[in-house]
mmCIF file of the N, C-alpha and C atoms, coordinates in Angstrom:
data_MODEL
# 
_entry.id   MODEL 
# 
loop_
_atom_site.group_PDB 
_atom_site.id 
_atom_site.type_symbol 
_atom_site.label_atom_id 
_atom_site.label_alt_id 
_atom_site.label_comp_id 
_atom_site.label_asym_id 
_atom_site.label_entity_id 
_atom_site.label_seq_id 
_atom_site.pdbx_PDB_ins_code 
_atom_site.Cartn_x 
_atom_site.Cartn_y 
_atom_site.Cartn_z 
_atom_site.occupancy 
_atom_site.B_iso_or_equiv 
_atom_site.pdbx_formal_charge 
_atom_site.auth_seq_id 
_atom_site.auth_comp_id 
_atom_site.auth_asym_id 
_atom_site.auth_atom_id 
_atom_site.pdbx_PDB_model_num 
ATOM 1   N N  . MET A 1 1  ? -4.458  0.863   4.349   1.00 0.00 ? 1  MET A N  1 
ATOM 2   C CA . MET A 1 1  ? -3.397  0.082   4.913   1.00 0.00 ? 1  MET A CA 1 
ATOM 3   C C  . MET A 1 1  ? -3.911  -0.687  6.121   1.00 0.00 ? 1  MET A C  1 
ATOM 4   N N  . ASP A 1 2  ? -3.268  -1.784  6.403   1.00 0.00 ? 2  ASP A N  1 
ATOM 5   C CA . ASP A 1 2  ? -3.693  -2.626  7.517   1.00 0.00 ? 2  ASP A CA 1 
ATOM 6   C C  . ASP A 1 2  ? -3.346  -2.041  8.874   1.00 0.00 ? 2  ASP A C  1 
ATOM 7   N N  . LEU A 1 3  ? -2.230  -1.331  8.929   1.00 0.00 ? 3  LEU A N  1 
ATOM 8   C CA . LEU A 1 3  ? -1.770  -0.731  10.179  1.00 0.00 ? 3  LEU A CA 1 
ATOM 9   C C  . LEU A 1 3  ? -1.684  0.779   10.021  1.00 0.00 ? 3  LEU A C  1 
ATOM 10  N N  . ASP A 1 4  ? -1.761  1.482   11.132  1.00 0.00 ? 4  ASP A N  1 
ATOM 11  C CA . ASP A 1 4  ? -1.551  2.924   11.088  1.00 0.00 ? 4  ASP A CA 1 
ATOM 12  C C  . ASP A 1 4  ? -0.064  3.203   10.917  1.00 0.00 ? 4  ASP A C  1 
ATOM 13  N N  . VAL A 1 5  ? 0.270   4.026   9.918   1.00 0.00 ? 5  VAL A N  1 
ATOM 14  C CA . VAL A 1 5  ? 1.657   4.386   9.665   1.00 0.00 ? 5  VAL A CA 1 
ATOM 15  C C  . VAL A 1 5  ? 1.760   5.899   9.745   1.00 0.00 ? 5  VAL A C  1 
ATOM 16  N N  . TYR A 1 6  ? 2.702   6.380   10.536  1.00 0.00 ? 6  TYR A N  1 
ATOM 17  C CA . TYR A 1 6  ? 2.916   7.809   10.716  1.00 0.00 ? 6  TYR A CA 1 
ATOM 18  C C  . TYR A 1 6  ? 4.279   8.186   10.151  1.00 0.00 ? 6  TYR A C  1 
ATOM 19  N N  . MET A 1 7  ? 4.394   9.408   9.670   1.00 0.00 ? 7  MET A N  1 
ATOM 20  C CA . MET A 1 7  ? 5.674   9.908   9.178   1.00 0.00 ? 7  MET A CA 1 
ATOM 21  C C  . MET A 1 7  ? 5.902   11.304  9.714   1.00 0.00 ? 7  MET A C  1 
ATOM 22  N N  . GLU A 1 8  ? 7.155   11.708  9.760   1.00 0.00 ? 8  GLU A N  1 
ATOM 23  C CA . GLU A 1 8  ? 7.492   13.050  10.224  1.00 0.00 ? 8  GLU A CA 1 
ATOM 24  C C  . GLU A 1 8  ? 7.069   14.079  9.185   1.00 0.00 ? 8  GLU A C  1 
ATOM 25  N N  . GLN A 1 9  ? 6.883   15.317  9.636   1.00 0.00 ? 9  GLN A N  1 
ATOM 26  C CA . GLN A 1 9  ? 6.538   16.401  8.718   1.00 0.00 ? 9  GLN A CA 1 
ATOM 27  C C  . GLN A 1 9  ? 7.671   16.624  7.723   1.00 0.00 ? 9  GLN A C  1 
ATOM 28  N N  . LEU A 1 10 ? 7.314   17.009  6.525   1.00 0.00 ? 10 LEU A N  1 
ATOM 29  C CA . LEU A 1 10 ? 8.302   17.291  5.499   1.00 0.00 ? 10 LEU A CA 1 
ATOM 30  C C  . LEU A 1 10 ? 9.079   18.555  5.819   1.00 0.00 ? 10 LEU A C  1 
ATOM 31  N N  . GLU A 1 11 ? 10.304  18.617  5.337   1.00 0.00 ? 11 GLU A N  1 
ATOM 32  C CA . GLU A 1 11 ? 11.130  19.806  5.531   1.00 0.00 ? 11 GLU A CA 1 
ATOM 33  C C  . GLU A 1 11 ? 10.461  20.983  4.830   1.00 0.00 ? 11 GLU A C  1 
ATOM 34  N N  . GLY A 1 12 ? 10.395  22.105  5.486   1.00 0.00 ? 12 GLY A N  1 
ATOM 35  C CA . GLY A 1 12 ? 9.770   23.289  4.909   1.00 0.00 ? 12 GLY A CA 1 
ATOM 36  C C  . GLY A 1 12 ? 8.296   23.431  5.253   1.00 0.00 ? 12 GLY A C  1 
ATOM 37  N N  . PHE A 1 13 ? 7.757   22.502  6.015   1.00 0.00 ? 13 PHE A N  1 
ATOM 38  C CA . PHE A 1 13 ? 6.358   22.592  6.432   1.00 0.00 ? 13 PHE A CA 1 
ATOM 39  C C  . PHE A 1 13 ? 6.226   23.748  7.411   1.00 0.00 ? 13 PHE A C  1 
ATOM 40  N N  . ALA A 1 14 ? 5.485   24.765  7.002   1.00 0.00 ? 14 ALA A N  1 
ATOM 41  C CA . ALA A 1 14 ? 5.411   26.000  7.797   1.00 0.00 ? 14 ALA A CA 1 
ATOM 42  C C  . ALA A 1 14 ? 4.206   25.963  8.722   1.00 0.00 ? 14 ALA A C  1 
ATOM 43  N N  . GLN A 1 15 ? 4.468   25.636  9.978   1.00 0.00 ? 15 GLN A N  1 
ATOM 44  C CA . GLN A 1 15 ? 3.423   25.677  10.978  1.00 0.00 ? 15 GLN A CA 1 
ATOM 45  C C  . GLN A 1 15 ? 4.085   25.730  12.349  1.00 0.00 ? 15 GLN A C  1 
ATOM 46  N N  . VAL A 1 16 ? 3.410   26.329  13.308  1.00 0.00 ? 16 VAL A N  1 
ATOM 47  C CA . VAL A 1 16 ? 3.949   26.444  14.658  1.00 0.00 ? 16 VAL A CA 1 
ATOM 48  C C  . VAL A 1 16 ? 4.115   25.046  15.244  1.00 0.00 ? 16 VAL A C  1 
ATOM 49  N N  . ASN A 1 17 ? 5.217   24.830  15.929  1.00 0.00 ? 17 ASN A N  1 
ATOM 50  C CA . ASN A 1 17 ? 5.517   23.541  16.577  1.00 0.00 ? 17 ASN A CA 1 
ATOM 51  C C  . ASN A 1 17 ? 5.496   22.380  15.587  1.00 0.00 ? 17 ASN A C  1 
ATOM 52  N N  . SER A 1 18 ? 5.972   22.626  14.375  1.00 0.00 ? 18 SER A N  1 
ATOM 53  C CA . SER A 1 18 ? 5.935   21.575  13.356  1.00 0.00 ? 18 SER A CA 1 
ATOM 54  C C  . SER A 1 18 ? 6.823   20.390  13.715  1.00 0.00 ? 18 SER A C  1 
ATOM 55  N N  . ASN A 1 19 ? 7.778   20.579  14.617  1.00 0.00 ? 19 ASN A N  1 
ATOM 56  C CA . ASN A 1 19 ? 8.631   19.467  15.034  1.00 0.00 ? 19 ASN A CA 1 
ATOM 57  C C  . ASN A 1 19 ? 7.855   18.421  15.825  1.00 0.00 ? 19 ASN A C  1 
ATOM 58  N N  . GLU A 1 20 ? 6.734   18.815  16.386  1.00 0.00 ? 20 GLU A N  1 
ATOM 59  C CA . GLU A 1 20 ? 5.939   17.903  17.207  1.00 0.00 ? 20 GLU A CA 1 
ATOM 60  C C  . GLU A 1 20 ? 4.833   17.216  16.402  1.00 0.00 ? 20 GLU A C  1 
ATOM 61  N N  . LEU A 1 21 ? 4.611   17.600  15.162  1.00 0.00 ? 21 LEU A N  1 
ATOM 62  C CA . LEU A 1 21 ? 3.526   17.054  14.363  1.00 0.00 ? 21 LEU A CA 1 
ATOM 63  C C  . LEU A 1 21 ? 3.991   15.889  13.508  1.00 0.00 ? 21 LEU A C  1 
ATOM 64  N N  . VAL A 1 22 ? 3.086   14.942  13.285  1.00 0.00 ? 22 VAL A N  1 
ATOM 65  C CA . VAL A 1 22 ? 3.337   13.823  12.381  1.00 0.00 ? 22 VAL A CA 1 
ATOM 66  C C  . VAL A 1 22 ? 2.136   13.669  11.455  1.00 0.00 ? 22 VAL A C  1 
ATOM 67  N N  . CYS A 1 23 ? 2.314   12.952  10.359  1.00 0.00 ? 23 CYS A N  1 
ATOM 68  C CA . CYS A 1 23 ? 1.239   12.708  9.387   1.00 0.00 ? 23 CYS A CA 1 
ATOM 69  C C  . CYS A 1 23 ? 0.828   11.239  9.453   1.00 0.00 ? 23 CYS A C  1 
ATOM 70  N N  . LEU A 1 24 ? -0.463  10.982  9.381   1.00 0.00 ? 24 LEU A N  1 
ATOM 71  C CA . LEU A 1 24 ? -0.991  9.632   9.270   1.00 0.00 ? 24 LEU A CA 1 
ATOM 72  C C  . LEU A 1 24 ? -1.189  9.348   7.790   1.00 0.00 ? 24 LEU A C  1 
ATOM 73  N N  . LEU A 1 25 ? -0.562  8.283   7.283   1.00 0.00 ? 25 LEU A N  1 
ATOM 74  C CA . LEU A 1 25 ? -0.674  7.956   5.865   1.00 0.00 ? 25 LEU A CA 1 
ATOM 75  C C  . LEU A 1 25 ? -2.011  7.281   5.588   1.00 0.00 ? 25 LEU A C  1 
ATOM 76  N N  . ASP A 1 26 ? -2.702  7.737   4.543   1.00 0.00 ? 26 ASP A N  1 
ATOM 77  C CA . ASP A 1 26 ? -3.956  7.125   4.120   1.00 0.00 ? 26 ASP A CA 1 
ATOM 78  C C  . ASP A 1 26 ? -3.718  5.980   3.142   1.00 0.00 ? 26 ASP A C  1 
ATOM 79  N N  . LYS A 1 27 ? -2.666  6.090   2.344   1.00 0.00 ? 27 LYS A N  1 
ATOM 80  C CA . LYS A 1 27 ? -2.358  5.092   1.324   1.00 0.00 ? 27 LYS A CA 1 
ATOM 81  C C  . LYS A 1 27 ? -0.913  4.655   1.464   1.00 0.00 ? 27 LYS A C  1 
ATOM 82  N N  . ALA A 1 28 ? -0.632  3.472   0.957   1.00 0.00 ? 28 ALA A N  1 
ATOM 83  C CA . ALA A 1 28 ? 0.744   2.982   0.963   1.00 0.00 ? 28 ALA A CA 1 
ATOM 84  C C  . ALA A 1 28 ? 1.545   3.753   -0.072  1.00 0.00 ? 28 ALA A C  1 
ATOM 85  N N  . LEU A 1 29 ? 2.717   4.192   0.309   1.00 0.00 ? 29 LEU A N  1 
ATOM 86  C CA . LEU A 1 29 ? 3.600   4.916   -0.583  1.00 0.00 ? 29 LEU A CA 1 
ATOM 87  C C  . LEU A 1 29 ? 4.751   4.027   -1.012  1.00 0.00 ? 29 LEU A C  1 
ATOM 88  N N  . TYR A 1 30 ? 5.351   4.371   -2.154  1.00 0.00 ? 30 TYR A N  1 
ATOM 89  C CA . TYR A 1 30 ? 6.545   3.665   -2.604  1.00 0.00 ? 30 TYR A CA 1 
ATOM 90  C C  . TYR A 1 30 ? 7.630   3.821   -1.541  1.00 0.00 ? 30 TYR A C  1 
ATOM 91  N N  . GLY A 1 31 ? 8.232   2.731   -1.157  1.00 0.00 ? 31 GLY A N  1 
ATOM 92  C CA . GLY A 1 31 ? 9.275   2.777   -0.147  1.00 0.00 ? 31 GLY A CA 1 
ATOM 93  C C  . GLY A 1 31 ? 8.797   2.417   1.251   1.00 0.00 ? 31 GLY A C  1 
ATOM 94  N N  . VAL A 1 32 ? 7.483   2.406   1.468   1.00 0.00 ? 32 VAL A N  1 
ATOM 95  C CA . VAL A 1 32 ? 6.939   1.990   2.756   1.00 0.00 ? 32 VAL A CA 1 
ATOM 96  C C  . VAL A 1 32 ? 6.993   0.464   2.802   1.00 0.00 ? 32 VAL A C  1 
ATOM 97  N N  . LYS A 1 33 ? 7.275   -0.098  3.947   1.00 0.00 ? 33 LYS A N  1 
ATOM 98  C CA . LYS A 1 33 ? 7.430   -1.552  4.055   1.00 0.00 ? 33 LYS A CA 1 
ATOM 99  C C  . LYS A 1 33 ? 6.203   -2.312  3.563   1.00 0.00 ? 33 LYS A C  1 
ATOM 100 N N  . GLN A 1 34 ? 5.012   -1.786  3.771   1.00 0.00 ? 34 GLN A N  1 
ATOM 101 C CA . GLN A 1 34 ? 3.796   -2.479  3.349   1.00 0.00 ? 34 GLN A CA 1 
ATOM 102 C C  . GLN A 1 34 ? 3.384   -2.125  1.920   1.00 0.00 ? 34 GLN A C  1 
ATOM 103 N N  . GLY A 1 35 ? 4.154   -1.303  1.236   1.00 0.00 ? 35 GLY A N  1 
ATOM 104 C CA . GLY A 1 35 ? 3.777   -0.859  -0.104  1.00 0.00 ? 35 GLY A CA 1 
ATOM 105 C C  . GLY A 1 35 ? 3.586   -1.986  -1.090  1.00 0.00 ? 35 GLY A C  1 
ATOM 106 N N  . SER A 1 36 ? 4.506   -2.926  -1.127  1.00 0.00 ? 36 SER A N  1 
ATOM 107 C CA . SER A 1 36 ? 4.400   -4.027  -2.089  1.00 0.00 ? 36 SER A CA 1 
ATOM 108 C C  . SER A 1 36 ? 3.242   -4.958  -1.742  1.00 0.00 ? 36 SER A C  1 
ATOM 109 N N  . ARG A 1 37 ? 2.992   -5.157  -0.467  1.00 0.00 ? 37 ARG A N  1 
ATOM 110 C CA . ARG A 1 37 ? 1.870   -6.015  -0.064  1.00 0.00 ? 37 ARG A CA 1 
ATOM 111 C C  . ARG A 1 37 ? 0.532   -5.374  -0.455  1.00 0.00 ? 37 ARG A C  1 
ATOM 112 N N  . GLN A 1 38 ? 0.414   -4.076  -0.251  1.00 0.00 ? 38 GLN A N  1 
ATOM 113 C CA . GLN A 1 38 ? -0.810  -3.377  -0.617  1.00 0.00 ? 38 GLN A CA 1 
ATOM 114 C C  . GLN A 1 38 ? -1.026  -3.430  -2.138  1.00 0.00 ? 38 GLN A C  1 
ATOM 115 N N  . TRP A 1 39 ? 0.061   -3.278  -2.893  1.00 0.00 ? 39 TRP A N  1 
ATOM 116 C CA . TRP A 1 39 ? -0.034  -3.354  -4.356  1.00 0.00 ? 39 TRP A CA 1 
ATOM 117 C C  . TRP A 1 39 ? -0.500  -4.744  -4.761  1.00 0.00 ? 39 TRP A C  1 
ATOM 118 N N  . ASN A 1 40 ? 0.059   -5.787  -4.132  1.00 0.00 ? 40 ASN A N  1 
ATOM 119 C CA . ASN A 1 40 ? -0.317  -7.153  -4.462  1.00 0.00 ? 40 ASN A CA 1 
ATOM 120 C C  . ASN A 1 40 ? -1.779  -7.430  -4.128  1.00 0.00 ? 40 ASN A C  1 
ATOM 121 N N  . LYS A 1 41 ? -2.247  -6.933  -2.993  1.00 0.00 ? 41 LYS A N  1 
ATOM 122 C CA . LYS A 1 41 ? -3.657  -7.120  -2.624  1.00 0.00 ? 41 LYS A CA 1 
ATOM 123 C C  . LYS A 1 41 ? -4.585  -6.474  -3.643  1.00 0.00 ? 41 LYS A C  1 
ATOM 124 N N  . LYS A 1 42 ? -4.244  -5.260  -4.081  1.00 0.00 ? 42 LYS A N  1 
ATOM 125 C CA . LYS A 1 42 ? -5.069  -4.551  -5.059  1.00 0.00 ? 42 LYS A CA 1 
ATOM 126 C C  . LYS A 1 42 ? -5.057  -5.274  -6.401  1.00 0.00 ? 42 LYS A C  1 
ATOM 127 N N  . MET A 1 43 ? -3.878  -5.730  -6.837  1.00 0.00 ? 43 MET A N  1 
ATOM 128 C CA . MET A 1 43 ? -3.770  -6.443  -8.103  1.00 0.00 ? 43 MET A CA 1 
ATOM 129 C C  . MET A 1 43 ? -4.569  -7.738  -8.069  1.00 0.00 ? 43 MET A C  1 
ATOM 130 N N  . HIS A 1 44 ? -4.492  -8.465  -6.954  1.00 0.00 ? 44 HIS A N  1 
ATOM 131 C CA . HIS A 1 44 ? -5.263  -9.704  -6.800  1.00 0.00 ? 44 HIS A CA 1 
ATOM 132 C C  . HIS A 1 44 ? -6.766  -9.410  -6.886  1.00 0.00 ? 44 HIS A C  1 
ATOM 133 N N  . GLU A 1 45 ? -7.195  -8.363  -6.234  1.00 0.00 ? 45 GLU A N  1 
ATOM 134 C CA . GLU A 1 45 ? -8.611  -7.975  -6.249  1.00 0.00 ? 45 GLU A CA 1 
ATOM 135 C C  . GLU A 1 45 ? -9.088  -7.689  -7.676  1.00 0.00 ? 45 GLU A C  1 
ATOM 136 N N  . VAL A 1 46 ? -8.313  -6.935  -8.422  1.00 0.00 ? 46 VAL A N  1 
ATOM 137 C CA . VAL A 1 46 ? -8.689  -6.560  -9.790  1.00 0.00 ? 46 VAL A CA 1 
ATOM 138 C C  . VAL A 1 46 ? -8.694  -7.781  -10.704 1.00 0.00 ? 46 VAL A C  1 
ATOM 139 N N  . LEU A 1 47 ? -7.660  -8.606  -10.621 1.00 0.00 ? 47 LEU A N  1 
ATOM 140 C CA . LEU A 1 47 ? -7.574  -9.772  -11.499 1.00 0.00 ? 47 LEU A CA 1 
ATOM 141 C C  . LEU A 1 47 ? -8.681  -10.783 -11.229 1.00 0.00 ? 47 LEU A C  1 
ATOM 142 N N  . THR A 1 48 ? -9.035  -10.996 -9.968  1.00 0.00 ? 48 THR A N  1 
ATOM 143 C CA . THR A 1 48 ? -10.115 -11.940 -9.672  1.00 0.00 ? 48 THR A CA 1 
ATOM 144 C C  . THR A 1 48 ? -11.470 -11.379 -10.107 1.00 0.00 ? 48 THR A C  1 
ATOM 145 N N  . LYS A 1 49 ? -11.658 -10.076 -10.046 1.00 0.00 ? 49 LYS A N  1 
ATOM 146 C CA . LYS A 1 49 ? -12.905 -9.478  -10.548 1.00 0.00 ? 49 LYS A CA 1 
ATOM 147 C C  . LYS A 1 49 ? -13.025 -9.645  -12.062 1.00 0.00 ? 49 LYS A C  1 
ATOM 148 N N  . LEU A 1 50 ? -11.893 -9.704  -12.748 1.00 0.00 ? 50 LEU A N  1 
ATOM 149 C CA . LEU A 1 50 ? -11.888 -9.902  -14.197 1.00 0.00 ? 50 LEU A CA 1 
ATOM 150 C C  . LEU A 1 50 ? -12.066 -11.366 -14.590 1.00 0.00 ? 50 LEU A C  1 
ATOM 151 N N  . GLY A 1 51 ? -12.144 -12.256 -13.597 1.00 0.00 ? 51 GLY A N  1 
ATOM 152 C CA . GLY A 1 51 ? -12.400 -13.664 -13.856 1.00 0.00 ? 51 GLY A CA 1 
ATOM 153 C C  . GLY A 1 51 ? -11.169 -14.544 -13.893 1.00 0.00 ? 51 GLY A C  1 
ATOM 154 N N  . LEU A 1 52 ? -10.035 -14.043 -13.533 1.00 0.00 ? 52 LEU A N  1 
ATOM 155 C CA . LEU A 1 52 ? -8.824  -14.848 -13.503 1.00 0.00 ? 52 LEU A CA 1 
ATOM 156 C C  . LEU A 1 52 ? -8.716  -15.574 -12.169 1.00 0.00 ? 52 LEU A C  1 
ATOM 157 N N  . THR A 1 53 ? -8.036  -16.729 -12.186 1.00 0.00 ? 53 THR A N  1 
ATOM 158 C CA . THR A 1 53 ? -7.875  -17.540 -10.994 1.00 0.00 ? 53 THR A CA 1 
ATOM 159 C C  . THR A 1 53 ? -6.399  -17.678 -10.678 1.00 0.00 ? 53 THR A C  1 
ATOM 160 N N  . GLN A 1 54 ? -6.057  -17.534 -9.419  1.00 0.00 ? 54 GLN A N  1 
ATOM 161 C CA . GLN A 1 54 ? -4.672  -17.666 -8.970  1.00 0.00 ? 54 GLN A CA 1 
ATOM 162 C C  . GLN A 1 54 ? -4.320  -19.147 -8.879  1.00 0.00 ? 54 GLN A C  1 
ATOM 163 N N  . THR A 1 55 ? -3.148  -19.539 -9.388  1.00 0.00 ? 55 THR A N  1 
ATOM 164 C CA . THR A 1 55 ? -2.732  -20.936 -9.318  1.00 0.00 ? 55 THR A CA 1 
ATOM 165 C C  . THR A 1 55 ? -2.179  -21.253 -7.933  1.00 0.00 ? 55 THR A C  1 
ATOM 166 N N  . TYR A 1 56 ? -2.243  -22.539 -7.562  1.00 0.00 ? 56 TYR A N  1 
ATOM 167 C CA . TYR A 1 56 ? -1.747  -22.967 -6.255  1.00 0.00 ? 56 TYR A CA 1 
ATOM 168 C C  . TYR A 1 56 ? -0.224  -23.073 -6.237  1.00 0.00 ? 56 TYR A C  1 
ATOM 169 N N  . SER A 1 57 ? 0.340   -23.507 -7.357  1.00 0.00 ? 57 SER A N  1 
ATOM 170 C CA . SER A 1 57 ? 1.794   -23.743 -7.390  1.00 0.00 ? 57 SER A CA 1 
ATOM 171 C C  . SER A 1 57 ? 2.598   -22.461 -7.450  1.00 0.00 ? 57 SER A C  1 
ATOM 172 N N  . ASN A 1 58 ? 2.034   -21.410 -8.080  1.00 0.00 ? 58 ASN A N  1 
ATOM 173 C CA . ASN A 1 58 ? 2.728   -20.133 -8.200  1.00 0.00 ? 58 ASN A CA 1 
ATOM 174 C C  . ASN A 1 58 ? 1.700   -19.029 -7.974  1.00 0.00 ? 58 ASN A C  1 
ATOM 175 N N  . THR A 1 59 ? 1.757   -18.403 -6.812  1.00 0.00 ? 59 THR A N  1 
ATOM 176 C CA . THR A 1 59 ? 0.728   -17.417 -6.457  1.00 0.00 ? 59 THR A CA 1 
ATOM 177 C C  . THR A 1 59 ? 0.792   -16.140 -7.280  1.00 0.00 ? 59 THR A C  1 
ATOM 178 N N  . SER A 1 60 ? 1.865   -15.961 -8.035  1.00 0.00 ? 60 SER A N  1 
ATOM 179 C CA . SER A 1 60 ? 1.956   -14.761 -8.890  1.00 0.00 ? 60 SER A CA 1 
ATOM 180 C C  . SER A 1 60 ? 1.439   -15.043 -10.296 1.00 0.00 ? 60 SER A C  1 
ATOM 181 N N  . LEU A 1 61 ? 0.958   -16.277 -10.534 1.00 0.00 ? 61 LEU A N  1 
ATOM 182 C CA . LEU A 1 61 ? 0.454   -16.674 -11.857 1.00 0.00 ? 61 LEU A CA 1 
ATOM 183 C C  . LEU A 1 61 ? -1.071  -16.772 -11.802 1.00 0.00 ? 61 LEU A C  1 
ATOM 184 N N  . TYR A 1 62 ? -1.735  -16.099 -12.724 1.00 0.00 ? 62 TYR A N  1 
ATOM 185 C CA . TYR A 1 62 ? -3.200  -16.132 -12.819 1.00 0.00 ? 62 TYR A CA 1 
ATOM 186 C C  . TYR A 1 62 ? -3.578  -16.707 -14.167 1.00 0.00 ? 62 TYR A C  1 
ATOM 187 N N  . ILE A 1 63 ? -4.652  -17.505 -14.192 1.00 0.00 ? 63 ILE A N  1 
ATOM 188 C CA . ILE A 1 63 ? -5.125  -18.073 -15.445 1.00 0.00 ? 63 ILE A CA 1 
ATOM 189 C C  . ILE A 1 63 ? -6.590  -17.706 -15.644 1.00 0.00 ? 63 ILE A C  1 
ATOM 190 N N  . TYR A 1 64 ? -6.984  -17.670 -16.909 1.00 0.00 ? 64 TYR A N  1 
ATOM 191 C CA . TYR A 1 64 ? -8.374  -17.366 -17.246 1.00 0.00 ? 64 TYR A CA 1 
ATOM 192 C C  . TYR A 1 64 ? -9.034  -18.661 -17.673 1.00 0.00 ? 64 TYR A C  1 
ATOM 193 N N  . MET A 1 65 ? -10.080 -19.052 -16.956 1.00 0.00 ? 65 MET A N  1 
ATOM 194 C CA . MET A 1 65 ? -10.738 -20.329 -17.241 1.00 0.00 ? 65 MET A CA 1 
ATOM 195 C C  . MET A 1 65 ? -12.083 -20.107 -17.882 1.00 0.00 ? 65 MET A C  1 
# 
């Protein structure tokens, strides 16, 4: 992810002072604000490696030349 994102401990997490602990996310999760952007970046990376080119008029459209 581009930014550090922290979340509260899950309910039932058994550890001393668990109310004071937070988790640093390594990957974008569904529902996180940056989740769709991270998915789009990964999809763009994979499609361009396969030889597809993104069009200028519609950035969600890829063509194989």
